[in-house]
C-alpha positions in Angstrom: -29.7 111.5 -72.2 -27.6 110.8 -75.3 -29.5 108.7 -77.8 -26.5 107.2 -79.4 -26.3 103.4 -78.8 -23.2 101.1 -78.8 -23.6 97.5 -79.5 -20.7 95.1 -78.9 -20.3 91.7 -80.4 -22.6 89.3 -78.4 -23.6 85.7 -78.1 -24.9 83.0 -75.7 -22.9 81.4 -73.0 -22.5 78.3 -75.2 -21.3 80.4 -78.1 -18.8 82.2 -75.8 -17.4 78.9 -74.6 -15.8 78.3 -78.1 -15.0 81.9 -78.9 -11.5 83.4 -78.4 -11.8 87.2 -78.5 -9.0 89.6 -79.2 -6.8 90.8 -76.3 -8.7 93.5 -74.5 -11.9 92.9 -76.5 -15.2 93.0 -74.5 -18.2 91.0 -75.7 -21.7 90.6 -74.3 -23.0 87.2 -72.9 -26.8 87.4 -73.7 -27.5 84.3 -71.6 -26.0 85.7 -68.4 -26.3 89.4 -69.4 -22.8 90.2 -68.4 -19.7 91.4 -70.1 -16.9 89.1 -71.1 -13.3 90.3 -71.2 -10.9 88.5 -73.6 -7.1 88.0 -73.6 -6.7 86.7 -77.1 -5.9 83.2 -75.8 -8.6 81.8 -73.6 -11.8 80.4 -75.1 -14.9 81.8 -73.4 -12.9 84.8 -71.9 -13.5 86.0 -68.4 -17.1 86.8 -67.6 -17.7 89.8 -65.2 -19.7 89.1 -62.1 -23.0 90.8 -61.3 -23.2 93.0 -58.3 -25.2 90.3 -56.5 -22.8 87.6 -57.7 -25.7 85.7 -59.2 -23.6 84.8 -62.3 -20.7 83.4 -60.2 -20.3 79.9 -58.7 -20.9 80.5 -55.0 -18.1 78.2 -53.8 -15.6 79.8 -56.1 -16.7 83.3 -55.3 -16.7 82.7 -51.5 -13.3 81.1 -51.5 -11.7 83.8 -53.7 -13.2 86.5 -51.6 -11.8 84.8 -48.4 -8.4 84.1 -49.8 -7.9 87.4 -51.5 -6.2 88.1 -54.9 -3.7 85.3 -54.4 -6.3 82.8 -55.6 -6.1 82.9 -59.4 -7.2 79.4 -60.3 -9.8 77.0 -59.0 -7.1 74.9 -57.4 -5.8 78.0 -55.7 -9.3 79.0 -54.6 -10.4 75.8 -52.8 -9.1 74.2 -49.6 -7.4 71.0 -50.7 -6.3 69.4 -47.4 -7.2 70.0 -43.7 -5.5 68.1 -40.8 -5.4 68.5 -37.0 -2.6 68.2 -34.4 -3.2 68.0 -30.6 -1.0 68.0 -27.6 0.1 65.0 -25.4 -2.8 63.2 -24.0 -5.0 63.4 -27.1 -5.1 61.4 -30.3 -6.5 62.6 -33.7 -8.2 60.5 -36.3 -9.9 61.2 -39.7 -7.1 63.5 -41.0 -6.1 64.8 -43.3 -9.5 65.6 -44.9 -9.0 66.1 -48.7 -12.6 66.2 -49.9 -15.2 65.8 -47.1 -14.9 64.2 -43.7 -14.7 64.6 -40.0 -11.7 65.2 -37.8 -12.0 63.5 -34.4 -10.0 64.2 -31.3 -10.0 61.8 -28.3 -8.1 61.1 -25.1 -5.0 58.9 -25.5 -4.8 55.7 -23.4 -4.0 56.7 -19.8 -5.6 60.1 -20.1 -9.1 61.3 -19.2 -11.0 64.5 -18.3 -11.3 64.8 -14.5 -14.9 65.3 -13.2 -15.9 68.3 -11.2 -16.1 66.0 -8.1 -12.5 64.8 -8.5 -11.3 68.3 -9.0 -13.1 69.4 -5.9 -11.4 66.6 -4.0 -8.0 67.8 -5.3 -8.8 71.3 -4.3 -9.6 70.1 -0.8 -6.4 68.1 -0.6 -4.4 71.1 -1.8 -5.9 73.2 0.9 -4.9 70.6 3.5 -1.4 70.2 2.3 -0.9 73.9 2.0 -1.5 74.2 5.8 1.0 71.5 6.8 4.0 72.5 8.8 7.4 72.7 7.2 9.3 69.4 7.3 12.6 69.4 9.1 15.5 68.6 6.8 18.2 68.5 9.4 18.7 66.9 12.8 17.7 63.4 14.0 14.3 61.8 14.3 14.9 61.5 18.0 15.0 65.3 18.2 11.3 65.4 17.4 8.7 65.3 20.1 5.4 63.4 20.0 6.8 60.8 17.6 4.9 57.5 17.5 6.3 54.2 18.7 7.3 52.0 15.8 6.5 48.2 15.6 9.8 46.4 16.0 8.6 42.8 15.6 5.6 41.0 14.2 4.7 37.4 14.7 1.7 35.2 13.8 -0.1 32.4 15.5 -2.8 30.1 14.0 -5.1 27.4 15.4 -4.7 23.7 15.1 -4.4 22.5 11.5 -2.2 25.4 10.4 1.5 26.1 10.4 3.2 29.5 10.3 6.6 30.4 8.8 8.5 33.6 8.3 7.8 34.9 11.8 8.8 37.1 13.5 9.4 39.9 11.1 11.8 42.6 12.6 12.4 44.7 9.5 10.8 43.4 6.3 9.5 40.0 5.2 6.5 37.8 4.5 4.4 35.8 7.0 3.2 32.5 5.5 0.4 30.3 6.8 -0.2 26.8 5.4 -2.2 23.7 6.3 -0.4 21.3 8.7 0.0 17.7 7.6 -3.3 15.9 7.6 -5.4 19.0 7.1 -6.9 20.5 3.9 -9.6 22.8 2.7 -12.6 20.8 1.4 -13.8 21.9 -2.1 -17.3 23.2 -2.8 -18.1 19.9 -4.5 -17.1 17.8 -1.4 -19.0 20.2 0.9 -22.1 19.8 -1.3 -21.7 16.0 -1.0 -21.5 16.3 2.7 -24.6 18.5 2.8 -26.5 15.9 0.9 -25.3 13.1 3.2 -26.2 15.2 6.2 -29.7 15.7 4.8 -30.1 12.0 4.3 -28.9 11.0 7.8 -31.0 13.6 9.5 -34.1 11.8 8.1 -33.1 8.4 9.5 -35.0 6.9 12.4 -33.5 7.0 15.8 -31.4 3.9 16.6 -32.5 2.0 19.7 -29.8 2.0 22.4 -31.6 -0.2 25.0 -33.4 -3.5 25.0 -32.6 -6.8 23.3 -32.3 -7.9 19.7 -35.2 -10.2 20.2 -37.4 -7.1 20.9 -37.1 -6.1 17.3 -39.6 -7.3 14.6 -38.7 -8.6 11.2 -35.1 -9.6 12.2 -33.4 -12.2 10.0 -32.6 -15.6 11.3 -28.9 -15.6 12.3 -26.6 -18.4 11.1 -24.3 -19.5 13.9 -21.1 -21.7 13.6 -19.4 -24.2 15.8 -16.3 -23.3 17.8 -14.2 -24.8 15.0 -16.1 -22.7 12.4 -16.4 -25.6 10.0 -20.1 -26.4 10.0 -23.1 -24.1 10.7 -24.8 -24.9 14.0 -28.5 -25.8 14.0 -30.8 -22.8 13.7 -34.5 -23.3 14.1 -37.2 -21.2 12.4 -40.7 -21.2 10.9 -41.5 -21.0 7.2 -44.9 -19.6 6.4 -47.1 -22.0 4.4 -47.5 -21.6 0.7 -48.8 -24.1 -1.8 -45.3 -24.1 -3.4 -42.2 -23.5 -1.2 -38.7 -23.2 -2.7 -35.9 -24.4 -0.5 -32.8 -22.2 -1.1 -30.1 -24.5 0.2 -27.6 -21.6 0.5 -29.9 -19.7 2.7 -31.3 -22.6 4.6 -28.1 -24.5 5.1 -27.9 -26.2 8.6 -31.4 -25.0 9.6 -34.4 -26.8 10.8 -37.6 -25.1 9.9 -41.2 -25.9 10.7 -44.1 -25.6 8.1 -47.7 -25.9 9.3 -49.7 -27.0 6.3 -53.1 -25.7 5.5 -53.2 -27.3 2.1 -51.2 -29.5 -0.3 -47.4 -28.8 -0.5 -45.1 -28.7 -3.5 -41.4 -28.4 -2.8 -38.7 -27.1 -5.2 -35.0 -26.5 -4.6 -32.3 -23.9 -5.6 -28.6 -23.3 -5.0 -28.2 -27.0 -4.6 -24.4 -27.0 -3.9 -22.5 -30.1 -2.7 -22.1 -30.1 1.1 -25.3 -28.1 1.9 -28.2 -29.6 3.9 -31.4 -28.6 5.6 -34.4 -30.1 7.4 -38.2 -29.5 7.5 -40.8 -30.4 10.2 -44.1 -30.7 8.4 -47.4 -30.6 10.4 -50.5 -31.8 8.6 -53.1 -30.2 10.8 -56.7 -31.5 10.7 -56.7 -32.8 7.1 -54.6 -35.0 4.9 -52.1 -33.0 2.9 -50.7 -34.0 -0.5 -46.9 -33.9 -0.9 -45.0 -33.3 -4.2 -41.2 -33.4 -4.3 -38.7 -32.6 -7.2 -38.3 -35.6 -9.5 -34.4 -35.4 -9.3 -34.4 -35.8 -5.5 -33.3 -39.4 -4.5 -35.2 -40.7 -1.5 -33.5 -43.2 0.8 -36.8 -43.9 2.5 -40.4 -44.2 1.2 -41.4 -41.2 -0.9 -44.9 -40.4 0.5 -47.5 -38.6 -1.6 -49.7 -37.7 1.4 -49.2 -36.6 5.0 -52.1 -37.9 7.1 -54.2 -35.6 9.2 -52.9 -34.8 12.6 -49.5 -36.3 11.8 -46.1 -34.8 11.7 -43.1 -35.6 9.5 -39.4 -34.8 9.4 -37.8 -34.3 6.0 -34.0 -34.3 5.8 -32.4 -33.2 2.6 -28.6 -33.1 1.8 -26.7 -32.2 -1.4 -23.9 -34.8 -2.0 -21.5 -35.9 -4.7 -22.9 -38.5 -7.1 -19.4 -39.8 -7.5 -18.8 -38.1 -10.8 -18.6 -34.6 -9.4 -22.2 -33.7 -9.9 -24.5 -32.5 -7.1 -27.1 -35.1 -6.1 -29.9 -34.3 -3.7 -30.6 -37.1 -1.2 -33.8 -37.0 0.9 -35.3 -39.0 3.6 -38.6 -38.6 5.4 -40.0 -40.1 8.6 -43.7 -39.8 9.4 -45.2 -40.0 12.9 -46.8 -43.5 13.3 
């Protein structure tokens, strides 16, 4: 082997970056250990690639290899924009991609990919239709045999509560049904109300349909009127004894009630309206009974403070006009001798 050695001008990659060599000059980059060819104009020159491309930017090397000799600059060597088009029925988004991104293809509105099941159905239908007889294109319908009977008239009837219009239909038309006057469809709210009422009434006691009113217990004392209807007729009843009894003139008007005393009695009055009146039969029983009356009552008889034992008394009370338009209670009592 020849022992003569040739050394070219050399320097680091950094030193080469600022060095402009003569046109055709070759220098050595001692950082990359590669030769650099110069054109007399470009700083840094043009480094040569190693066999394994270890000194070359992978993206630049790959792109230039793929694009061929036409790529002479970085801009030429790289893909700068990628877009996508699709046929009718598809839409594309995400394009164009100019740096990094994803192109997306989707079905347009009104389009979809039929499933295997649907395609199988179509295949079956195609098989059926392919076996149909040829349709006649001349002649009359009456020439055909086995033709069905057509419907020539359609009417409609409805039950009570509905009315029908538009019938009969002999070619084309619309049948209409409506509620008759006095009928309607109850709303859900009304039906719910009726359900509630039905539940309540189903729990009521059975109403007696035989017997007399007097057979019932706890019935109120009825107030009857004369034929003329001007004054209440006399009604008789019993008031259960209590130490204090209130006479409601409105409720007791025209009545005669008996009270059997088992102790002293204090009377009070309410609803003392002019024109009302009532009476009490008092029975003392086996003992003397003290009697106390309202201070405002005016007695036209003696006003006793005691009802002797085994004696009876009738107390009559009437609400009259005192002459000045004010109600005045006038009372009178008669005691059994």
